[in-house]
N, CA, C and O atoms as a Tinker XYZ file with bonds, in Angstrom:
   308  protein
     1  N     99.471000  -31.246000  123.299000    73     2
     2  CA    98.466000  -30.411000  123.096000    64     1     3
     3  C     98.482000  -29.200000  123.857000    63     2     4     5
     4  O     98.330000  -28.080000  123.369000    81     3
     5  N     98.664000  -29.447000  125.021000    73     3     6
     6  CA    98.561000  -28.366000  126.232000    64     5     7
     7  C     99.677000  -27.292000  125.909000    63     6     8     9
     8  O     99.457000  -26.085000  126.011000    81     7
     9  N    101.056000  -27.892000  125.457000    73     7    10
    10  CA   102.014000  -27.007000  125.222000    64     9    11
    11  C    101.939000  -26.339000  124.033000    63    10    12    13
    12  O    102.520000  -25.255000  123.998000    81    11
    13  N    101.220000  -26.806000  122.790000    73    11    14
    14  CA   101.243000  -26.495000  121.721000    64    13    15
    15  C    100.210000  -25.130000  121.304000    63    14    16    17
    16  O    100.326000  -24.289000  120.412000    81    15
    17  N     99.248000  -25.310000  122.287000    73    15    18
    18  CA    98.212000  -23.987000  121.987000    64    17    19
    19  C     97.547000  -23.637000  123.331000    63    18    20    21
    20  O     97.201000  -24.476000  124.162000    81    19
    21  N     97.419000  -22.422000  123.440000    73    19    22
    22  CA    96.498000  -21.837000  124.758000    64    21    23
    23  C     95.096000  -22.284000  124.725000    63    22    24    25
    24  O     94.536000  -22.249000  123.630000    81    23
    25  N     94.502000  -22.658000  125.653000    73    23    26
    26  CA    92.985000  -22.927000  125.653000    64    25    27
    27  C     92.630000  -24.233000  125.232000    63    26    28    29
    28  O     91.469000  -24.536000  124.957000    81    27
    29  N     93.747000  -25.149000  125.161000    73    27    30
    30  CA    93.370000  -26.554000  124.793000    64    29    31
    31  C     92.726000  -27.426000  126.106000    63    30    32    33
    32  O     91.908000  -28.342000  126.027000    81    31
    33  N     93.301000  -26.901000  127.253000    73    31    34
    34  CA    92.657000  -27.613000  128.376000    64    33    35
    35  C     92.240000  -26.424000  129.452000    63    34    36    37
    36  O     92.738000  -25.307000  129.314000    81    35
    37  N     91.421000  -26.668000  130.402000    73    35    38
    38  CA    91.101000  -25.652000  131.263000    64    37    39
    39  C     92.016000  -25.223000  132.354000    63    38    40    41
    40  O     91.755000  -24.234000  133.039000    81    39
    41  N     93.067000  -25.934000  132.526000    73    39    42
    42  CA    94.287000  -25.517000  133.376000    64    41    43
    43  C     95.473000  -26.342000  132.943000    63    42    44    45
    44  O     95.306000  -27.470000  132.479000    81    43
    45  N     96.716000  -25.780000  133.091000    73    43    46
    46  CA    97.795000  -26.250000  132.705000    64    45    47
    47  C     98.020000  -27.780000  133.258000    63    46    48    49
    48  O     97.808000  -28.056000  134.439000    81    47
    49  N     98.438000  -28.687000  132.364000    73    47    50
    50  CA    98.633000  -30.071000  132.759000    64    49    51
    51  C    100.077000  -30.346000  133.177000    63    50    52    53
    52  O    100.962000  -30.013000  132.388000    81    51
    53  N    100.394000  -30.900000  134.300000    73    51    54
    54  CA   101.679000  -31.502000  134.607000    64    53    55
    55  C    101.739000  -32.989000  134.493000    63    54    56    57
    56  O    100.716000  -33.637000  134.275000    81    55
    57  N    102.933000  -33.557000  134.639000    73    55    58
    58  CA   102.958000  -34.972000  134.423000    64    57    59
    59  C    102.257000  -35.757000  135.509000    63    58    60    61
    60  O    101.899000  -36.921000  135.331000    81    59
    61  N    102.048000  -35.018000  136.770000    73    59    62
    62  CA   101.350000  -35.723000  137.815000    64    61    63
    63  C     99.881000  -35.558000  137.403000    63    62    64    65
    64  O     99.142000  -36.505000  137.673000    81    63
    65  N     99.400000  -34.587000  136.843000    73    63    66
    66  CA    97.963000  -34.354000  136.554000    64    65    67
    67  C     97.690000  -35.487000  135.468000    63    66    68    69
    68  O     96.798000  -36.323000  135.617000    81    67
    69  N     98.570000  -35.438000  134.317000    73    67    70
    70  CA    98.354000  -36.567000  133.443000    64    69    71
    71  C     98.151000  -38.163000  133.985000    63    70    72    73
    72  O     97.374000  -39.024000  133.574000    81    71
    73  N     99.031000  -38.206000  134.931000    73    71    74
    74  CA    99.052000  -39.682000  135.376000    64    73    75
    75  C     97.873000  -39.810000  136.423000    63    74    76    77
    76  O     97.372000  -40.882000  136.762000    81    75
    77  N     97.547000  -38.711000  136.828000    73    75    78
    78  CA    96.104000  -38.869000  137.643000    64    77    79
    79  C     95.127000  -39.137000  137.006000    63    78    80    81
    80  O     94.512000  -40.129000  137.397000    81    79
    81  N     94.622000  -38.451000  135.884000    73    79    82
    82  CA    93.726000  -38.620000  135.135000    64    81    83
    83  C     93.699000  -39.913000  134.273000    63    82    84    85
    84  O     92.607000  -40.394000  133.971000    81    83
    85  N     94.831000  -40.484000  133.875000    73    83    86
    86  CA    95.071000  -41.836000  133.396000    64    85    87
    87  C     94.641000  -42.760000  134.191000    63    86    88    89
    88  O     93.841000  -43.587000  133.755000    81    87
    89  N     95.099000  -42.812000  135.571000    73    87    90
    90  CA    94.710000  -43.652000  136.485000    64    89    91
    91  C     93.183000  -43.622000  136.868000    63    90    92    93
    92  O     92.551000  -44.630000  137.186000    81    91
    93  N     92.725000  -42.502000  136.809000    73    91    94
    94  CA    91.201000  -42.262000  137.036000    64    93    95
    95  C     90.438000  -42.959000  135.860000    63    94    96    97
    96  O     89.445000  -43.617000  136.172000    81    95
    97  N     90.769000  -42.890000  134.627000    73    95    98
    98  CA    90.065000  -43.504000  133.750000    64    97    99
    99  C     90.295000  -44.983000  133.850000    63    98   100   101
   100  O     89.265000  -45.636000  133.679000    81    99
   101  N     91.374000  -45.672000  134.084000    73    99   102
   102  CA    91.655000  -47.050000  133.891000    64   101   103
   103  C     90.976000  -47.739000  135.382000    63   102   104   105
   104  O     90.656000  -48.925000  135.461000    81   103
   105  N     90.855000  -46.889000  136.350000    73   103   106
   106  CA    90.290000  -47.244000  137.428000    64   105   107
   107  C     88.961000  -47.264000  137.641000    63   106   108   109
   108  O     88.476000  -47.893000  138.582000    81   107
   109  N     88.175000  -46.512000  136.704000    73   107   110
   110  CA    86.775000  -46.288000  136.446000    64   109   111
   111  C     86.233000  -45.833000  137.678000    63   110   112   113
   112  O     85.203000  -46.318000  138.146000    81   111
   113  N     87.005000  -44.743000  138.332000    73   111   114
   114  CA    86.164000  -44.194000  139.489000    64   113   115
   115  C     85.493000  -42.908000  139.048000    63   114   116   117
   116  O     84.595000  -42.391000  139.712000    81   115
   117  N     85.936000  -42.426000  137.955000    73   115   118
   118  CA    85.113000  -41.339000  137.341000    64   117   119
   119  C     85.706000  -40.085000  137.763000    63   118   120   121
   120  O     86.693000  -40.121000  138.499000    81   119
   121  N     85.193000  -38.929000  137.362000    73   119   122
   122  CA    85.913000  -37.677000  137.651000    64   121   123
   123  C     84.988000  -36.868000  138.831000    63   122   124   125
   124  O     85.514000  -35.985000  139.508000    81   123
   125  N     83.760000  -37.195000  138.988000    73   123   126
   126  CA    83.071000  -36.753000  140.154000    64   125   127
   127  C     83.161000  -35.226000  140.332000    63   126   128   129
   128  O     83.697000  -34.418000  139.574000    81   127
   129  N     82.464000  -34.984000  141.601000    73   127   130
   130  CA    82.143000  -33.617000  141.919000    64   129   131
   131  C     83.368000  -33.132000  142.856000    63   130   132   133
   132  O     83.733000  -31.961000  142.960000    81   131
   133  N     83.956000  -34.284000  143.543000    73   131   134
   134  CA    84.868000  -34.045000  144.706000    64   133   135
   135  C     86.167000  -34.462000  144.100000    63   134   136   137
   136  O     86.200000  -35.643000  143.755000    81   135
   137  N     87.160000  -33.810000  143.910000    73   135   138
   138  CA    88.473000  -34.125000  143.221000    64   137   139
   139  C     89.527000  -33.475000  143.935000    63   138   140   141
   140  O     89.432000  -32.402000  144.530000    81   139
   141  N     90.551000  -34.210000  143.831000    73   139   142
   142  CA    91.846000  -33.566000  144.462000    64   141   143
   143  C     92.394000  -32.506000  143.650000    63   142   144   145
   144  O     92.529000  -32.629000  142.433000    81   143
   145  N     92.779000  -31.259000  144.419000    73   143   146
   146  CA    93.083000  -30.081000  143.581000    64   145   147
   147  C     94.888000  -30.067000  143.458000    63   146   148   149
   148  O     95.486000  -29.773000  142.424000    81   147
   149  N     95.494000  -30.424000  144.659000    73   147   150
   150  CA    96.930000  -30.327000  144.981000    64   149   151
   151  C     97.641000  -31.484000  144.259000    63   150   152   153
   152  O     97.042000  -32.519000  143.967000    81   151
   153  N     98.856000  -31.286000  143.999000    73   151   154
   154  CA    99.631000  -32.479000  143.549000    64   153   155
   155  C     99.789000  -33.438000  144.596000    63   154   156   157
   156  O     99.876000  -34.636000  144.327000    81   155
   157  N     99.833000  -33.004000  145.785000    73   155   158
   158  CA    99.993000  -34.080000  146.891000    64   157   159
   159  C     98.687000  -34.970000  147.168000    63   158   160   161
   160  O     98.784000  -36.158000  147.477000    81   159
   161  N     97.563000  -34.364000  147.046000    73   159   162
   162  CA    96.360000  -34.895000  147.207000    64   161   163
   163  C     96.110000  -35.870000  146.118000    63   162   164   165
   164  O     95.664000  -36.985000  146.392000    81   163
   165  N     96.406000  -35.468000  144.734000    73   163   166
   166  CA    96.397000  -36.332000  143.734000    64   165   167
   167  C     97.117000  -37.493000  143.876000    63   166   168   169
   168  O     96.606000  -38.583000  143.617000    81   167
   169  N     98.428000  -37.359000  144.320000    73   167   170
   170  CA    99.493000  -38.382000  144.631000    64   169   171
   171  C     98.857000  -39.424000  145.410000    63   170   172   173
   172  O     98.791000  -40.592000  145.026000    81   171
   173  N     98.357000  -38.967000  146.586000    73   171   174
   174  CA    97.665000  -40.054000  147.526000    64   173   175
   175  C     96.470000  -40.682000  146.919000    63   174   176   177
   176  O     96.302000  -41.891000  147.079000    81   175
   177  N     95.537000  -39.907000  146.169000    73   175   178
   178  CA    94.433000  -40.483000  145.505000    64   177   179
   179  C     94.888000  -41.614000  144.557000    63   178   180   181
   180  O     94.256000  -42.663000  144.429000    81   179
   181  N     96.123000  -41.300000  143.851000    73   179   182
   182  CA    96.541000  -42.147000  142.795000    64   181   183
   183  C     96.875000  -43.735000  143.591000    63   182   184   185
   184  O     96.477000  -44.857000  143.277000    81   183
   185  N     97.741000  -43.301000  144.696000    73   183   186
   186  CA    98.168000  -44.478000  145.475000    64   185   187
   187  C     97.071000  -45.255000  145.969000    63   186   188   189
   188  O     97.123000  -46.485000  145.967000    81   187
   189  N     96.105000  -44.631000  146.382000    73   187   190
   190  CA    94.611000  -45.511000  146.798000    64   189   191
   191  C     94.044000  -46.230000  145.585000    63   190   192   193
   192  O     93.615000  -47.379000  145.686000    81   191
   193  N     94.041000  -45.538000  144.402000    73   191   194
   194  CA    93.488000  -46.118000  143.342000    64   193   195
   195  C     94.181000  -47.247000  142.712000    63   194   196   197
   196  O     93.563000  -48.164000  142.171000    81   195
   197  N     95.738000  -47.172000  142.794000    73   195   198
   198  CA    96.448000  -48.273000  142.325000    64   197   199
   199  C     96.225000  -49.544000  143.428000    63   198   200   201
   200  O     96.122000  -50.716000  143.066000    81   199
   201  N     96.177000  -49.153000  144.659000    73   199   202
   202  CA    96.075000  -50.072000  145.761000    64   201   203
   203  C     94.682000  -50.947000  145.534000    63   202   204   205
   204  O     94.670000  -52.144000  145.819000    81   203
   205  N     93.626000  -50.343000  145.056000    73   203   206
   206  CA    92.370000  -50.871000  144.834000    64   205   207
   207  C     92.492000  -51.702000  143.614000    63   206   208   209
   208  O     92.066000  -52.856000  143.677000    81   207
   209  N     92.979000  -51.303000  142.596000    73   207   210
   210  CA    93.195000  -52.110000  141.377000    64   209   211
   211  C     93.918000  -53.493000  141.776000    63   210   212   213
   212  O     93.483000  -54.599000  141.457000    81   211
   213  N     94.986000  -53.283000  142.458000    73   211   214
   214  CA    95.859000  -54.429000  142.891000    64   213   215
   215  C     94.900000  -55.477000  143.868000    63   214   216   217
   216  O     94.798000  -56.698000  143.746000    81   215
   217  N     94.307000  -54.680000  144.767000    73   215   218
   218  CA    93.554000  -55.542000  145.604000    64   217   219
   219  C     92.289000  -56.385000  144.804000    63   218   220   221
   220  O     92.045000  -57.557000  145.090000    81   219
   221  N     91.669000  -55.774000  143.964000    73   219   222
   222  CA    90.707000  -56.382000  143.166000    64   221   223
   223  C     91.431000  -57.595000  142.262000    63   222   224   225
   224  O     90.922000  -58.705000  142.110000    81   223
   225  N     92.701000  -57.181000  141.697000    73   223   226
   226  CA    93.653000  -58.361000  141.131000    64   225   227
   227  C     93.741000  -59.468000  141.885000    63   226   228   229
   228  O     93.343000  -60.534000  141.415000    81   227
   229  N     94.255000  -59.406000  143.126000    73   227   230
   230  CA    94.622000  -60.420000  143.997000    64   229   231
   231  C     93.154000  -61.144000  144.313000    63   230   232   233
   232  O     93.044000  -62.368000  144.236000    81   231
   233  N     92.261000  -60.456000  144.602000    73   231   234
   234  CA    90.877000  -61.088000  144.962000    64   233   235
   235  C     90.451000  -61.928000  143.720000    63   234   236   237
   236  O     90.017000  -63.056000  143.954000    81   235
   237  N     90.526000  -61.509000  142.432000    73   235   238
   238  CA    90.296000  -62.186000  141.489000    64   237   239
   239  C     91.060000  -63.321000  141.183000    63   238   240   241
   240  O     90.571000  -64.337000  140.689000    81   239
   241  N     92.358000  -63.164000  141.487000    73   239   242
   242  CA    93.330000  -64.331000  141.326000    64   241   243
   243  C     93.105000  -65.667000  142.368000    63   242   244   245
   244  O     93.331000  -66.849000  142.107000    81   243
   245  N     92.608000  -65.105000  143.575000    73   243   246
   246  CA    92.234000  -66.151000  144.609000    64   245   247
   247  C     91.085000  -66.917000  144.240000    63   246   248   249
   248  O     91.099000  -68.148000  144.280000    81   247
   249  N     89.954000  -66.158000  143.833000    73   247   250
   250  CA    88.804000  -66.760000  143.256000    64   249   251
   251  C     88.978000  -67.821000  142.042000    63   250   252   253
   252  O     88.406000  -68.911000  142.015000    81   251
   253  N     89.715000  -67.414000  141.204000    73   251   254
   254  CA    90.170000  -68.120000  139.951000    64   253   255
   255  C     90.821000  -69.425000  140.496000    63   254   256   257
   256  O     90.538000  -70.557000  140.103000    81   255
   257  N     91.762000  -69.102000  141.486000    73   255   258
   258  CA    92.554000  -70.301000  141.884000    64   257   259
   259  C     91.747000  -71.359000  142.773000    63   258   260   261
   260  O     92.046000  -72.553000  142.801000    81   259
   261  N     90.796000  -70.848000  143.424000    73   259   262
   262  CA    89.964000  -71.727000  144.293000    64   261   263
   263  C     89.100000  -72.492000  143.303000    63   262   264   265
   264  O     88.835000  -73.674000  143.523000    81   263
   265  N     88.620000  -71.825000  142.151000    73   263   266
   266  CA    87.727000  -72.566000  141.206000    64   265   267
   267  C     88.657000  -73.732000  140.540000    63   266   268   269
   268  O     88.301000  -74.911000  140.527000    81   267
   269  N     89.751000  -73.321000  140.050000    73   267   270
   270  CA    90.600000  -74.309000  139.358000    64   269   271
   271  C     90.924000  -75.316000  140.242000    63   270   272   273
   272  O     90.979000  -76.439000  139.741000    81   271
   273  N     91.166000  -75.216000  141.480000    73   271   274
   274  CA    91.355000  -76.245000  142.507000    64   273   275
   275  C     90.149000  -77.074000  142.656000    63   274   276   277
   276  O     90.207000  -78.301000  142.584000    81   275
   277  N     89.147000  -76.479000  142.845000    73   275   278
   278  CA    87.781000  -77.410000  142.978000    64   277   279
   279  C     87.643000  -78.151000  141.733000    63   278   280   281
   280  O     87.335000  -79.342000  141.781000    81   279
   281  N     87.823000  -77.609000  140.711000    73   279   282
   282  CA    87.573000  -78.293000  139.415000    64   281   283
   283  C     88.586000  -79.539000  139.214000    63   282   284   285
   284  O     88.318000  -80.566000  138.589000    81   283
   285  N     89.852000  -79.233000  139.894000    73   283   286
   286  CA    90.934000  -80.323000  139.620000    64   285   287
   287  C     90.511000  -81.522000  140.401000    63   286   288   289
   288  O     90.501000  -82.677000  139.973000    81   287
   289  N     90.149000  -81.108000  141.642000    73   287   290
   290  CA    89.602000  -82.252000  142.679000    64   289   291
   291  C     88.477000  -82.932000  142.179000    63   290   292   293
   292  O     88.396000  -84.132000  142.442000    81   291
   293  N     87.499000  -82.345000  141.437000    73   291   294
   294  CA    86.337000  -82.916000  140.911000    64   293   295
   295  C     86.627000  -83.904000  139.856000    63   294   296   297
   296  O     86.052000  -84.988000  139.754000    81   295
   297  N     87.597000  -83.444000  139.041000    73   295   298
   298  CA    88.053000  -84.392000  137.933000    64   297   299
   299  C     88.869000  -85.794000  138.493000    63   298   300   301
   300  O     88.834000  -86.870000  137.895000    81   299
   301  N     89.555000  -85.564000  139.676000    73   299   302
   302  CA    90.263000  -86.741000  140.108000    64   301   303
   303  C     89.377000  -87.608000  140.694000    63   302   304   305
   304  O     89.758000  -88.776000  140.769000    81   303
   305  N     88.171000  -87.310000  141.177000    73   303   306
   306  CA    87.508000  -88.257000  141.959000    64   305   307
   307  C     86.409000  -88.840000  141.262000    63   306   308
   308  O     85.716000  -89.697000  141.810000    81   307
């Protein structure tokens, strides 16, 4: 859409911009009042958002594993 017509977006979008906005939506951090403006800042922010998502996934995996282990011990006893 950005390349098809002028005025579709408030600024030209690059692949980095598109990936940044996609990660922002999926990580549910929102678009907020303070946003990175340069490509470098957006890349650093994307790395942080990706790391946060991975950290949450690992934490959920640990909790689920602990619950399954506890339920397994409870069923054996």
